[in-house]
Every structure is written in structure tokens, then in C-alpha cells.
MIVOSE-808325 format. One record per residue (C-alpha): residue in one letter; x, y, z. Coordinates in steps of 0.001 Angstrom, whole numbers, padded with zeros to 6 digits. Last residue first. Layout:
// MIVOSE-808325
["a",[X,Y,Z]]
...
END
This chain:
// MIVOSE-808325
["x",[099922,-004776,025349]]
["x",[097780,-004813,027923]]
["x",[095240,-002645,025870]]
["x",[095653,-003829,022536]]
["x",[094912,-007611,024205]]
["x",[091514,-006483,026173]]
["x",[090419,-004868,022344]]
["x",[091302,-007874,020534]]
["x",[089218,-010204,023175]]
["x",[086356,-007716,022972]]
["x",[086353,-007923,018971]]
["x",[086529,-011898,019577]]
["x",[083520,-012074,021981]]
["x",[081342,-009660,019939]]
["x",[082111,-011909,016841]]
["x",[081268,-014812,018515]]
["x",[077912,-013766,019416]]
["x",[076434,-012126,016115]]
["x",[077955,-016036,014688]]
["x",[075480,-017537,017686]]
["x",[072664,-015243,016760]]
["x",[073169,-015778,013069]]
["x",[072975,-019554,013889]]
["x",[070050,-019481,015625]]
["x",[068366,-017431,013201]]
["x",[069294,-020247,010715]]
["x",[067524,-022438,012505]]
["x",[064556,-021029,013267]]
["x",[064131,-020016,009862]]
["x",[064470,-023816,008863]]
["x",[061832,-024568,011271]]
["x",[059542,-021998,009757]]
["x",[060058,-023337,006300]]
["x",[059588,-027229,007761]]
["x",[056543,-026162,009295]]
["x",[055254,-024392,006011]]
["x",[055773,-027128,004076]]
["x",[053686,-029591,006446]]
["x",[050783,-026433,006209]]
["x",[051043,-026667,002442]]
["x",[048102,-029142,002292]]
["x",[046178,-027182,004626]]
["x",[046933,-023852,002393]]
["x",[046151,-025935,-000870]]
["x",[042595,-026951,000213]]
["x",[042059,-023553,001436]]
["x",[042616,-021854,-001862]]
["x",[041075,-024585,-003486]]
["x",[037594,-024509,-001602]]
["x",[037075,-020954,-002343]]
["x",[036242,-021983,-005563]]
["x",[033945,-024504,-004888]]
["x",[032258,-022522,-002648]]
["x",[031675,-019969,-005508]]
["x",[030276,-022597,-007786]]
["x",[028395,-020090,-010141]]
["x",[026816,-018468,-007333]]
["x",[025056,-021692,-006220]]
["x",[026982,-025168,-006696]]
["x",[026472,-026128,-003487]]
["x",[023056,-025303,-002873]]
["x",[022108,-027242,-006209]]
["x",[024291,-030544,-004255]]
["x",[022067,-030285,-001273]]
["x",[021006,-028146,001680]]
["x",[022098,-028959,005745]]
["x",[023689,-032008,007383]]
["x",[025473,-033200,003454]]
["x",[028227,-035393,003848]]
["x",[030367,-035060,000655]]
["x",[033285,-038437,000735]]
["x",[036449,-037878,-000911]]
["x",[037197,-039982,-004096]]
["x",[038766,-043410,-003813]]
["x",[040718,-045121,-001279]]
["x",[041745,-043300,001988]]
["x",[039132,-041126,002237]]
["x",[039029,-037303,002479]]
["x",[036019,-035946,004393]]
["x",[034089,-032936,002655]]
["x",[031694,-031992,004872]]
["x",[028577,-029954,004475]]
["x",[026387,-027104,006041]]
["x",[024104,-024775,003500]]
["x",[021151,-022917,003879]]
["x",[021804,-021674,007352]]
["x",[019352,-019089,008589]]
["x",[020702,-016688,010792]]
["x",[018200,-014573,012416]]
["x",[017397,-010421,012166]]
["x",[014716,-010665,009511]]
["x",[016617,-012859,007408]]
["x",[020806,-012947,007616]]
["x",[021665,-015872,005119]]
["x",[024447,-018299,006091]]
["x",[026361,-020758,003634]]
["x",[028453,-023002,005218]]
["x",[031280,-025546,003725]]
["x",[033513,-027511,006253]]
["x",[036711,-029069,005045]]
["x",[037782,-033036,006761]]
["x",[040218,-034351,008828]]
["x",[039942,-038056,010000]]
["x",[040318,-040328,012948]]
["x",[040034,-037983,015910]]
["x",[038391,-035711,014432]]
["x",[039880,-032479,012881]]
["x",[038222,-029472,011284]]
["x",[038720,-026879,008145]]
["x",[037320,-023876,007585]]
["x",[035161,-022691,004391]]
["x",[032417,-019704,004977]]
["x",[030107,-018240,002303]]
["x",[028075,-015381,004018]]
["x",[025133,-013753,002712]]
["x",[023109,-010277,003280]]
["x",[019680,-009850,003008]]
["x",[019014,-006600,001239]]
["x",[017190,-003643,002693]]
["x",[015090,-001695,000356]]
["x",[014607,001975,-000194]]
["x",[012520,003086,-003615]]
["x",[013571,005795,-005619]]
["x",[013367,003400,-008574]]
["x",[016738,001438,-006441]]
["x",[017445,002891,-003974]]
["x",[019607,000207,-002541]]
["x",[020264,-000309,001508]]
["x",[022871,-002771,002307]]
["x",[023288,-006579,002077]]
["x",[024247,-008617,-000460]]
["x",[027526,-010793,-000345]]
["x",[030531,-011650,002071]]
["x",[033024,-014161,001441]]
["x",[034575,-016376,003473]]
["x",[038123,-018074,004152]]
["x",[038813,-019696,007350]]
["x",[042641,-020907,009009]]
["x",[042174,-020715,012584]]
["x",[041116,-024314,012796]]
["x",[038353,-026386,014359]]
["x",[038014,-029554,016776]]
["x",[035803,-031983,016155]]
["x",[035202,-034829,019054]]
["x",[034599,-037616,018278]]
["x",[035487,-039212,015636]]
["x",[035612,-038495,011747]]
["x",[032847,-040919,009943]]
["x",[031100,-041489,013709]]
["x",[031006,-038302,014693]]
["x",[029342,-036934,011078]]
["x",[026651,-039645,011035]]
["x",[026154,-038681,014704]]
["x",[025516,-034424,013991]]
["x",[025975,-032711,017654]]
["x",[029744,-031804,017436]]
["x",[029098,-030904,013722]]
["x",[025607,-028285,014982]]
["x",[027895,-026710,017661]]
["x",[030904,-026014,014783]]
["x",[028913,-024918,012558]]
["x",[027039,-022126,014822]]
["x",[030627,-020987,015950]]
["x",[031585,-020786,012766]]
["x",[029033,-018730,012255]]
["x",[029680,-016489,015414]]
["x",[032820,-015834,013990]]
["x",[032277,-014599,010649]]
["x",[029398,-011898,012011]]
["x",[026896,-011482,009546]]
["x",[025673,-007725,009464]]
["x",[021406,-006876,009314]]
["x",[020758,-007382,013303]]
["x",[023859,-006741,014836]]
["x",[024659,-003799,012826]]
["x",[021001,-002373,013595]]
["x",[021713,-002573,017758]]
["x",[025351,-001247,017341]]
["x",[023821,001777,015958]]
["x",[020920,002203,018499]]
["x",[023265,001914,021308]]
["x",[025408,004762,020058]]
["x",[021805,006730,019415]]
["x",[021164,006027,022697]]
["x",[024592,006454,024002]]
["x",[024548,009928,022457]]
["x",[021587,011260,023687]]
["x",[022586,010454,027453]]
["x",[025662,012283,026604]]
["x",[024090,015017,025854]]
["x",[021110,014792,028596]]
["x",[024049,015243,031095]]
["x",[025699,017697,029227]]
["x",[022915,020147,029118]]
["x",[021879,019334,032019]]
["x",[024863,019824,034386]]
["x",[025510,022935,032417]]
["x",[022388,024739,032874]]
["x",[021881,023882,036387]]
["x",[018292,022014,037207]]
["x",[015181,022679,038098]]
["x",[012916,019759,037547]]
["x",[009283,019563,035703]]
["x",[009758,021847,032401]]
["x",[013662,021797,032424]]
["x",[013404,017807,032418]]
["x",[011150,018080,029221]]
["x",[013181,020591,027311]]
["x",[016499,018384,027991]]
["x",[014793,015728,026421]]
["x",[013710,017052,023365]]
["x",[017136,019034,023325]]
["x",[019280,015930,023287]]
["x",[017417,013943,021443]]
["x",[017123,016238,018240]]
["x",[020862,016708,018648]]
["x",[021812,012970,018996]]
["x",[019203,012249,015888]]
["x",[021131,014846,013727]]
["x",[024210,013333,014801]]
["x",[023154,009830,013721]]
["x",[022248,011384,010275]]
["x",[024864,013037,009625]]
["x",[027039,009513,010412]]
["x",[024223,007752,008383]]
["x",[024579,009927,005176]]
["x",[028655,010361,005681]]
["x",[028441,006505,005500]]
["x",[026472,006180,002940]]
["x",[028662,008444,000573]]
["x",[029485,006244,-002330]]
["x",[026764,003354,-002260]]
["x",[024178,006741,-002294]]
["x",[025582,008760,-004509]]
["x",[025612,005365,-006928]]
["x",[021655,004814,-005893]]
["x",[021176,008709,-007072]]
["x",[023030,008453,-009873]]
["x",[020784,005374,-010703]]
["x",[017541,006724,-010042]]
["x",[018150,009965,-012346]]
["x",[019019,007929,-015173]]
["x",[015664,005660,-014553]]
["x",[013540,009014,-014118]]
["x",[015088,010693,-017233]]
["x",[014219,007540,-019171]]
["x",[010605,007352,-018002]]
["x",[010432,011044,-018767]]
["x",[011448,010777,-022028]]
["x",[008783,007657,-022583]]
["x",[006036,009424,-021002]]
["x",[006862,012966,-023121]]
["x",[006868,010416,-026084]]
["x",[003644,008876,-025104]]
["x",[002048,012379,-024631]]
["x",[002854,013464,-028150]]
["x",[001220,010495,-029422]]
["x",[-001792,010520,-027379]]
["x",[-003073,013791,-028597]]
["x",[-003356,012973,-032046]]
["x",[-004444,009683,-031451]]
["x",[-007528,011193,-029489]]
["x",[-008149,013664,-031686]]
["x",[-008610,011547,-034513]]
["x",[-010545,008742,-032067]]
["x",[-013116,012145,-031227]]
["x",[-013675,013261,-034665]]
["x",[-014764,010117,-035930]]
["x",[-017028,009671,-033188]]
["x",[-018370,012856,-033912]]
["x",[-018960,011915,-037825]]
["x",[-020422,008984,-036827]]
["x",[-023352,010778,-034504]]
["x",[-023572,012967,-037246]]
["x",[-024347,009843,-039827]]
["x",[-026704,008146,-037215]]
["x",[-028690,011304,-036287]]
["x",[-029311,011768,-040251]]
["x",[-030300,007914,-040645]]
["x",[-032361,008299,-037115]]
["x",[-034013,011473,-038532]]
["x",[-034642,010020,-041609]]
["x",[-035600,006607,-040945]]
["x",[-038495,008139,-038564]]
["x",[-040197,009026,-041524]]
["x",[-042182,005589,-041685]]
["x",[-045122,006290,-043995]]
["x",[-048520,005921,-043125]]
["x",[-050788,004398,-045498]]
["x",[-051763,006038,-048899]]
["x",[-054704,004798,-050466]]
["x",[-054718,003102,-054284]]
["x",[-058900,002437,-054952]]
["x",[-059211,-001032,-056470]]
["x",[-063323,-001318,-056198]]
["x",[-064020,002402,-056549]]
["x",[-061697,002208,-059975]]
["x",[-063739,-000689,-060971]]
["x",[-066988,000831,-060252]]
["x",[-066012,004009,-062240]]
["x",[-064632,002138,-065198]]
["x",[-068154,000112,-065238]]
["x",[-070365,003500,-064646]]
["x",[-068515,005256,-067648]]
["x",[-068665,002066,-070030]]
["x",[-072402,001797,-069108]]
["x",[-072708,005382,-069711]]
["x",[-074267,008040,-067821]]
["x",[-077150,010616,-068505]]
["x",[-078129,012303,-065041]]
["x",[-074953,013949,-064716]]
["x",[-072603,014558,-061411]]
["x",[-072179,011057,-060443]]
["x",[-071142,010646,-056793]]
["x",[-067433,008768,-056143]]
["x",[-065448,011601,-057840]]
["x",[-062747,010369,-060261]]
["x",[-059549,012657,-059740]]
["x",[-057758,013044,-062959]]
["x",[-053983,013984,-063279]]
["x",[-052252,014162,-066411]]
["x",[-048994,016115,-066174]]
["x",[-047736,013279,-063576]]
["x",[-047772,013597,-060151]]
["x",[-044712,013576,-058558]]
["x",[-044757,012511,-054772]]
["x",[-041363,012563,-052498]]
["x",[-041090,009734,-049982]]
["x",[-038519,010945,-047409]]
["x",[-035476,008613,-046483]]
["x",[-033057,011594,-046503]]
["x",[-029817,010414,-048211]]
["x",[-031314,007664,-050211]]
["x",[-034518,009949,-051777]]
["x",[-037289,007503,-052337]]
["x",[-039683,008491,-055385]]
["x",[-043517,007702,-055054]]
["x",[-044910,007804,-058165]]
["x",[-048529,008799,-058159]]
["x",[-050521,007462,-060811]]
["x",[-052735,008655,-064167]]
["x",[-054176,006668,-066460]]
["x",[-055186,003793,-063834]]
["x",[-056864,006462,-062035]]
["x",[-056233,007530,-058671]]
["x",[-057879,007613,-054898]]
["x",[-056893,009928,-052665]]
["x",[-057845,008349,-049098]]
["x",[-059218,011200,-046601]]
["x",[-058193,009877,-042632]]
["x",[-055146,008958,-044559]]
["x",[-054092,012359,-045950]]
["x",[-054205,013628,-042682]]
["x",[-052497,011179,-040694]]
["x",[-050103,012652,-043608]]
["x",[-050174,016055,-043087]]
["x",[-049703,015070,-038760]]
["x",[-046606,012969,-039595]]
["x",[-044628,015790,-041343]]
["x",[-045378,018104,-038737]]
["x",[-044360,015757,-036261]]
["x",[-040878,014805,-037623]]
["x",[-040093,018309,-038353]]
["x",[-040350,019191,-034698]]
["x",[-038505,015775,-034136]]
["x",[-035338,016704,-035973]]
["x",[-035232,020463,-034685]]
["x",[-035012,018675,-030948]]
["x",[-032380,016326,-032315]]
["x",[-030110,019258,-032999]]
["x",[-028110,020458,-036419]]
["x",[-025220,022409,-035235]]
END
């Protein structure tokens, strides 16, 4: 392999040789000239003399000189051809440029050859990683309760052993009392921690109902239309969405839980249907929607928004409107249900009377047979 130091040594030798030529210039006659040929591959200047090469001396050697010889010599002396400094560094630069370009070509080619298999391996690894993540997420959704139970038992045993070890170090207790006492204490700690986490990350529909009723009974515009006070009903419909822990891309995340709740309300003057959307955010109830649909005597129903707007009402593909239909049908069928209940009660009373008459008849017939 050619090294840059080799070019430097050759360059110094050639430069030393041509500095001597510059210090001692060479003159040539018109009939014999030096031809400088440039090589395109190396950049060196080559000098090829013709066969008839004659030098002209500046000092005459004989006394009998002709006038023509003197004039010709003076003309040649007047126009000497002197070889100046030659730039031989271009050859080394071109050579270095060529080798460096070849090295760059080799590096880029090797990089391309290595990149293709690496990309294929990376894409395959990414696909397998995604499939494995889906399997792990499905396993978690199916067996999350078992995993939580096992984790609770492990934490309970861990707390039990730690507290028992600390207490036995400072206080002398009987082995049985200490073991069972600290076991009960650790179980209580784990149970309270579980209840706290459940209350923090889950939504209680009854609590949402109470919050909504408190807001409705303090809203002046609702009370003016429906009349005070407002009373609720046991007829409620709700849908839970979200919540839980997901392991998407091997990263555990806690999803926010949402609750869509509908229930009827009764005022002094009118009835209405309440629509509520609540989100559990950082352990607090964040109400996104609170609206009341009030049926009017003439014209369409009036919808009053306390929280949110029409866009929030249509969220989830109109989920609240889908829940509204069965609740409205149940409210409309309340009278029909009352009539059915009244009819069933009358039928039960008639059946009881017939049964009592049958028993009385059987007893009278039995007494008549005994007397006869």
C-alpha cells in the first residue's frame, strides 16, 4: 500500500534536482529544442531531446570567428530558454486523491452491504417484538386479577416478615402472638391499600349521581324551567369505558376511566332526562358533560347545558343518545308497567279467594261425610 511519506521523499528528490537546473540554466539553439511532455496519469514533466542536440558556448574557443556565427550566438544568447520551477506536488496530490476516493468507494460499498442485512434483522425483530407485546397485553387483560392477588399475597408476607423481624429485635414477644398479630396487621395494610387504589382509579356511579343532583339543585336556570326542588329516580343507565393497566409496547400505562350516566329527574312543574359524562383524572371526578333534556308542551324538547356543549354530547359516536332511547322508553312505559302491576295484583287476589273457597268447600264436605 502506498503511503503519503513515500510521495514526500520522491517530491523532495525531484525538487532538489530541479533547483540545481534553475541555478544553472540550460540554453538551447533553435534547431535543437527540448520538448516537455506532460503525462496525464502522473503529472510529471518529461524532457525528450531530439537526436541533434547542440549546446552553444558563451565563450569563443577560436580567434577566427565569423560575423554570422557571432550574430547567431548573440541572438541565441538574447533569447535563452530557461527551465523554471516545476510544480511536482500535483502528481502526489492526484495520487492521494485517487487512493482516497478508492477508499471512500470501498467504505460506502461495505456500508451498504452491511446495512441491508441489519435493516432486515431490525425489521424482523420489530415485528416479533410487536407480536410478543400483544400476547403479553392479552395475558395481562385475562389474568390481571390473578396477578394482583398474587402481588397482594407477596406484599402481605413481605410486610409480615419485616415487621416481625423488627419487633423481635427490640421487644421480647411470644412467638405465636407475634406471628399471628403481625400477619393480621400486614393483611389489613394490604387490604386498605387495595381499597385506596380502587377508590382512586375507579368510578362509582352512585357518587356521580349525587354530584350531578347537587349541581342541578344549585343551578338557577334549571330550577326556573323545571321548578324546585328536583328529585331523582332509581331508574339509571350507565356505561363504563377505559380504565385499567395496559402493557402496550412493554410500557405499563394507566388509562383514564370514563362513565356515561343517564337518569330522569322530576321537578315541581316538569320532568327531564339528565345526561352526564365523567372522567376520573388523578383521583378526582372531572365532569365533561352535564345536560338536561326537558320536554316542552309545544315544540321539540329543550336541551340545557350546564357543563359541556353539543360536541361533548355527540362524543363516542353518539353513545349518550344511544343510551337515551332505552331510558326514555322505560320512562314512557312506567305507566304501562303500573297498569300491569295492578292487573297482576288483582289476579293474585282472585286466585287467593278461589283457593280459600276451595279449601272451605273441602272442609264442609269432609264434615258432612263424618256426620253421616
